[in-house]
N, C-alpha and C positions, 0 to 999 in steps of 0.2 A: 935494834929494835926501833922503829921507825917509833921515832916522838908523836904520841895524841897530839892535839890543832889544843887549844886553851877555846875554854869555852867565857868566853868578854862582852860585859854589855855595854855600852859604849852610855857615856854619861847624856843625860836627856831623854834616855830615850826611855814609855811604859812600858811595862812590863807584867800581862796580870794570865791568872790561871786562874779561871773562874768554873763553874758549874758551865756556864752557856761554852765555854772553849778557852783559847788560848784573846789572847786584848792587846796587840803591838801598834805601840802608832813613835812612830822616831820623823823631825825634820828634817833628812837623811834618806839614803836610799834604807830596805829591807831587804837583805836578804835570805832567808832561810832555806835547808838544808835538810831541818826535819820539823817535822811536827809536832814534836810532844809524844805522841801515838795520841795526840787531840786531836778538836776539828779547834780553825782557827773560824772566834765568832765576830772578828775583824784589827784588817791589817791596811793600815794606816803610815804612809808617806808624805808628808805635806807636800819638801819641795822638790820630792826624792824619783827613785821607783822602788815596785815593788816586785822582786823575783818570786821564786817560791818555785820546791821539786820536787816533784813527785805525783803520787793522786793527795789532790789537795780538796778535801769540800772547806765551805768557809760562806759562813752571813754574812758579812760585805768588805772589800775588800779595795783600795781608795789611793790614790799613787799621786804626785803633780805633778811627775815624769809618763811616764811606761807602764805598765802592767804588766810583767811574760811568767807563763808558767808552762815547763817546764816538762809536761805529764798533762795525767788530764782536766780538768776544773768544775766541781757545783759547786757555786754559788750564787745568793739569792740579788747578791747585784755586788759589783763591780762597775768605776768609774776607775775613765784618766785624763788626764787635761793633753798624758801622748797618745799610745800607738794602743792595744790591749791585740798581744798576743799568745796562741792558744793550743801548745802542740799535741795535742790528744784530742778526747771528745771535750764539748763543756753543754753542760747545762744551768739554765745558766735564769731567776729572779728577774731580771732588766741590766742593763750592759747599757751603759753611757761611753763616747769618749772624744777625743778631741782630732785626732788619729787615724786607725787605722783601725776595722779590725780583723783578724786572717786567726779562723783556728783550723785546725788541722784536719780532725774527725768535722760527726754530725756534731751539726748541734739545736740546739733545741731552748727556747725560748721565747719570757712574754712577750716584752721590748727591745727594742735593738734602735742603741738614737747612737750611729755613726756619724760620725763630722767629715773623717774620710773614705774607701773604699772600702767590701765587706768580701771576706774569700770566706771561703766552706770546702772544707778535703772532703767531704762527706755529705751530705742531708743538708737543710735548711731548714728546720722553722721554730715559726715563733708566730708570736698575733700580732702584730705591728714592726715594720718597718722604716727605717729610717736612712738613706747613705746619702752621703754630700757626693762622695765618686758611681765609679764601676761597682759594680758588684759580679762575683766569680761564685758559682755555686758547682759544686763538682758530682752535684750528685743532684737531686731533687728539692726544689721548691716549694712551701708550704710557706703564704704569706696571709694574715688577711685584709690586712690591708698593705701596701706600700708604698712608696714614695724614693725616688730615682735620682739624685740632682747629673748621673751620669749614666753608660752601657750598664746590660745587665748578661748577663752571657751560662747558660740555664743549660747542663751537660745531661740527668735525667726531665723526671717530671716539670711542670707548674700547677698549682694549687692557688685560685686569689678572688675574696672577695673584686678587690679593687688594688688597682695595681695603676702609679703613674711610671713613665719614663722616660723621663728629657732625651736619650739619645736611641739606640736600636735596642733592642730586647729580641735575642733569640732564645731561643726553645728547640731541644731533639726529642724531650719525649712528651709523654700522652698533659696533655694542658684542659684542665677543669677551670675555669674564672670565670668574675661576671665580668663584672666591663676590667678592662687595659689599655688604657693611650698613654700609647708612645710617638718618639719621632720617630724610628722602626719600627716596623715589629714583622720576626722574621719564624711560626711558626712550623718545624717537618715532624714531629711524630705521626704515628701512625692515628690519635682519633688529637679533635678539639672542643671541646662540645662549652665553648662560651657565649654573653648578654649578646657584648658589644667590644665590635675594638677598631679605635679610630688610631690610625699615623695620620703624625705633620706632615708624609714623606712617600708610604709604602708597607702596601701587609703583601708578605706572602706565604702559603697557605700552599701543604701536602710537598709529597704522597701519604694519601688515608684518608677520612673517614670525616666530616664537617656537621658540628650542628651547633649552625652560630646565627643568631639573631639578627644580626646589623654590623656588617663593614661599610667603614669613612675610608677612604684615605687619598693624596692625590693616585694616586698608582695602587692597583689590586694585580697582582699578582697569584693567581689558584692552577697548579700542578695537573695536567690533561687526566693527571690518575687521581686525580679528588675525586673524594661521589659524599654525597648525607647530599642537605638540607640549607643555605642560607635566607634566612627571607632580605634583609634588604642586603646592593651589593652598591660603592654607590661612588664611581672613580672617573677619572681623566678619558682609561682605558677603557681599548678594546679587553674584555677578558678571555678571547679565546674558545678552545675547544676544551667542555670539562663536562661533567657529568654532575655536575652542583646542581636544582632545584629550588625557582622560588630567585633568586637576584635580583627580585624587582630593582630600576633607577628610585633613586625617592621622587622623582618626576614624576612615575611609572602608580606608587604609593598613592601617593594623593591625590588621582585624579581617578585611583580607581576607588579607595576609603576612604578616602580623607588626607586632613593635614596631618604629616609622621611630627610633626616637631612631640607632642606628648608619647609615642609609644617610644625615641630618641632619648628627652630628658632622662623617662623611666628608667633607661640606657645605663644614663650615665651620658651619652653622645647630645650631640650634636649638630648642626648639618654644615656642612663647609663656608667658612667664611664667617660664621658667626665667629663672636670673643669662645673663647677656650676650647678652640675645637681638636686643642693635644697638650702639653705642654712644652714649653719653649725655654723655661731656667729654670731656678730655683725651684727645688718642690715647694707642695706648702707646708708647717711648719708639721712636724708630728703626729696624728691625734691619740688618745683616749688610750690608754691601752686597755685590754680585754682578752677571753678567751679564743684560741683558735679557734678557728666553725674550717668547715673544711668548704670550700667553695658547690653545689650542686645546680643541676640547670633547675632553670625555673617555670612548670608546666603555665598555657595563655590558657585560655578558657575556650571553646570551641569557636573556633572565628563564623563568624553568619554566612561569609563566604569563601566557597570551594575552594577560586581562583584567591586566595587570604593562605595562609597557617591556619592548618586541617589537623583537631584535636577529631579519630574520634570514640564513638564511647567502649568499644573492643580495637584496637590501634595502638599497641604503647606507643610507639616509636612519631616524632611529627611527622606529617610529613608537610610538604610544601608545592606547589601545582606551576605550573606558567600562567607569567598575565596573560591574554589579550589584549589589544586595540582596538575599539569599534571602527575602523578604519579597516580594518575587517571581517563586517555581515557581508557582501557581498560577492566577497575572494573564493572562486572555485576553480577546477581542477582537471579536465577529463582526466581522471587512470581512471577506466571501466566504463564501458560503454554499455557493457550487461549491467543490472541492477542486481546485490548480488540478495538472494530469499530469506526473507527475515527464521527466523529459529521459529519451529512451533512448539505450541510449546501447551499442554491439557487447558481449556479455560476456565473459571472457576465461579463459577454461579456465583448470582449478585446477596446472595441472602449472608455466602460467607464472609461475603468480602469486607475490609475494611472504614468508616467510612473516608477517609482518603485516595483510596487504589484508583477509586477513577482519575482524582484528579497528577498523582504518579502515572496511568496511563500516558495521559494527554501528552506529558510531560515529559518524556521517553519518547511517543514517535512524535513530536517536532525537534526530536533532534534525529531520530531517523529521518526523516523530506528533510537536512539536511543536507541529507547523502543523495541523496539520490537520483544526480545526474557522475556523480563519486565512489568511488569505490567505502566503503562504509569499518569501519574502525572495527574487529572484531568486540575491543571493550563495549561496542556499544550492541551489539546482539547478546554481550552476556548479562548485563546491565538488563536491558531492555525481554530475558527471560527469567531473572531474577524477581520486578514486578510482578511478572504476570503468574509466578508463583507462587508472590505474594508473601515474599521470604525477605520479609523486610524487614526481622537483621541478622543476614544475611550483605543486602546493601549496606547497613549505619561500620556492621565489617569492613566490609571488601572497596565503599564509599572511593575512599582516601588511593587505592591500589588501580580502581581502573583509571579514575583522573588518571593517576602516568601514567597509567600503561594508554590513552587517550595524549595524549603531552605526545607522547615516543614515540608511537604510530604517527603523530606531525613530521617530526623533527626529522626520521628516519625521509621522510618522503619533501623534507621541504619547506610546508608544509604552514602556514599558522592554521588558527582556531576561529571559527566561524563567530560575532558577539555573540552569536546570537545559542550556540553552542553555549556557551559559558555559563551566559545568563541562565538559559530553558534545565542545566546541569545543576543550577546552585537551586535552583528551584524546588528540585530535587532535594538535594540536601539538604537545604528546609524545611519538604513535607517529612521525610523521614526519623527525622527529628524530633517531630511531633506524636510517633506513631508507639 
């Protein structure tokens, strides 16, 4: 029969059993294969390691060396001069390490301050994360704020209000973020929602659907299969073929709507060449801790011009339409010698008309005139028919779709929209918002 191992408590060890659980303190290593059926209120090794086995519930763990848990861990706080390693799942109030933090399963925490790299074997969710080296998450990453001094690789999705990464951040799943600033950005999931993306070098998006306020990088590459909208795309390269609506260069945006500085600043971005365009060194000090908050797309007010971001009252998704240049005022190409017939609509008696109805009719007729010598887009005839029927609610609901159809009509034929058409279309948009 094998002899049982003795229970020995060395000299210098503080060992206390109280209502809150066990309190163990030692100058050297603390190694526990049991918790005596009680939670661990506090385990401290002043100069050595803390090594625990099994499913551990603790108040505070602190080590002058490393903390290692061979099992799962639930703790209020974990601190180590060296590394922290948990083979199973971990639920923590806070964790602070001078070395790496490695968790084999899912990790949930209020705050993580890691001097080395961070590795999560499952989903990682925390309010604030600071990492001094690379971050690798084999699941989804959710962080209200994050500052990473290395690169970041996320297999699943990404949710964040503000994320700063010195190197490359690559995400394979759904992205829903406020602002991401990095050396390089590679988002290949099926959807990307962001207020602002800025990279020192390159941004790669797609294939998938996007809803992005602004992207700024030396190089922006968008998969040809990517669709959706991006209001501003500023880069030094040609974007090539894609289905994204919008895509104003900063110069175009400034010409049409004024200085974009406030728009960028509100999204945590800066114009190329300005200080702070993208992280280039160690991240800023860790932010104050706060509860985890899921980043949601922020709705913008209805734009004054339909050539900008338009949120119609009855349209659930923002739509961005293409910008046109004033130089295109007189550009027209004869594609069809025979002028299409106007759609006949039963007139409405003047007594039944809205006070702004005549202005709307005059405006749509001005658009019709711009296509007198060219093929007229069906979208223009549809708009005219709605106005003549006084279907104002339908005009408001469909205004962005009609503009999008008009843009597609011109794109397919390789033509630019005349400046007068854009100006008059904006007039119609302004009028129907008053009705």
